[in-house]
N, C-alpha and C positions, 0 to 999 in steps of 0.2 A: 504494500500500500504506500502511495506517495502522499505524505502529509506536509511537505515543504519544510520550512524552518520551524523549529519548536523550542519551547522552554519547558523545563521541569523545575518546580520550586517546592522545596520542603522547608520545614522550620529552620534547619541549620545548613542546608545544602541546596545548590542550584546548578543547572546545566543549560547550555544553549547549543543547538546544533544547526548548522547550515546544511540543508539538503537542497539540491538544485538540479533541474534538468537542463535549464537554459544557460547557466553561467557557472559551471563547476570549477573553473580555474581561479579559486580563491583559497586563502588560508587565513589563519588567525595569528597575529603577531602582538607582542607586548610593546606598547608605545606610551611614554609619558604616564605610567601608572595605570593605564587602561589596556584592555584587550580589544584589538581592532580587527575586523574582517576587512581584508584587502585583496586586490587581484594579485595573482602570482606573476612572476616575470614572463611566463608563457601566455598569459591572458591576452586576448585581442583587445585593442583599444575600444572604449565605449564611453558614451556620455550618459549612461544610465545612472541616475542619482541614488539608486537603491543597492548598488554593488558594494560600496565601501562605507563602513560606519563603526563606531564604538559599540561592542556587544556586551562588555562588562566594565563597570566603573564602581568605585567605592567612595564612601563618604566617611571622613574622620578616621579615627583609629578603631575600626570595627563597629561603627554606628550602623552602617548599612552597605549592602552591595546591590547593584542593579544589573539585571541581564535583559537583553531584548534584541529584536531583529531589525533595528534601524536607528535613525537619527533621534528618535524620541528618548533613547537612553540618556542623552546629554541633558535635556530639560528636566527629566525625572531626577537625575542626580543633583542638578542645580537647585531644584525645589527642596530636596532633602537637606542640602547644605544651608538653605535659608530657614530650616526648622519646620517645614511642612510635615505632617504625619505621613507615613508611607502610603497609606490608602489614598490620601488626597493628592499627593505628588504623582502617583501612578494614574489616577482617574483624570486629573486635570490635564496632564501632558498627553495622554492618549486621546482625549477628547479634542484638545487644541490642534494636534497634528492630523488626526483622523486617519482613516485607512489609506493605504497607498493608492494613488491615482494611476495605476498601471492597467494593463490589459485584463488583469484578473481581479481587480479591486482587492488586492492582497491586504488582509488584516495586519495590523500592528499588534505585536505580542510583547509582553514584558513581565518581569517579576522583581520583587524587592525582598531581600533578606534583611529585616530590620530588628533592632533591639526590642521594640515593642510589638512585634508581630511581623509575619511574612505574608506577602500578597502576590497574586498573579492576576493578570488582566489582559484583555484584548479589546480592540476597537475594530469592528467590522462595518460593512456598509449598512447593516441593519441593527447594530447593537453596540453598546459599551458594557462590558462585563468585568467587574473587579471582585475577586473573592479572597478572603483571608484563608490561609492554608495552615492546617495542623498536621497534615501528612502530605507526602509528595503528590503534586498536582501538575498535570500536563496541559498545555494549550499549544496548538499548532496553527499555521496559516491556512491549511486546507484540511478537509475531512474531520479534524478534531479541533475545530475552532471555538469550542466552548470549554472552559476549564473543567477537567475531570480528574478524579483520583487515579493514581497511576502507580504501579508496582515498580519502585526505583529504590535499590538497596544500597547505593554508594554512601560511604561515610567520609571519604576524603575527596579533595578536589581532583586528584589524579584518577580516582575510581569513577567519579562523576563524569569527567570528560570521556573516559574510555567506555563507560556503560552507555552514555548518550550516543556516542559514535556507533556502537555495536547494536543498538536497538534495531529491530526488524522492520524498519521503514526504509523505503527505497532512496537511492541517490545520495548517500552520505558524502559530504565534502570535508567538513571540519567541525570540531566541537570545542567547547570550553567548559570547565568545571570550576565551581566556587564552593568553598567550605568555610564555615565559621570556626575559628580556633581561639585559644585563649589570648592570642596576640593580635587578633583582628580577623583577616580573611586570607586564605591561600588560594592560588589559582593554578590551573593546569590547562594545557592545550593539547589537542589531538588533531593533527593535520592529516590530510589524505594519506591513506595507506595503499600500497599496490599489492593487495593480497588476494 
């Protein structure tokens, strides 16, 4: 099944995966304290605004981590830095940027691991959905575009990135994992494997 890009958010762990049929030449890199989806060197030139974006950012020393499938990750992070509650930062940013105006009306998806609760959300052409999570919850751009409980067992960032990459959804490109630790958050990246 092809679900496109997706996030899994649990109370202490999160993952993001790029799955793509149309632009698989991407990877995740660490840049300026964020994880960024970017074209690989082999990628064809494109003016598509949805190809490169920050997919993971953090706030403070373990206050919150944000994961998502596009440019909305930045305003969610900025609102959290201003002191917005996680739910409000997620809902306001998703609503303001709305779904992607591409050929598929692609939903925007995001999650927040916060000190005072973790949330997952999506904005689609027909709805804005934001849910507090107490167990792992998945939302994807296609097929599974409403938050749903999901069996995700990872407990470390490395395990989260690997488990997300290996999930039985088609066209895996790259993934990122985030885990809360005593010192803040740890990150891991899983880029395309040729297996």
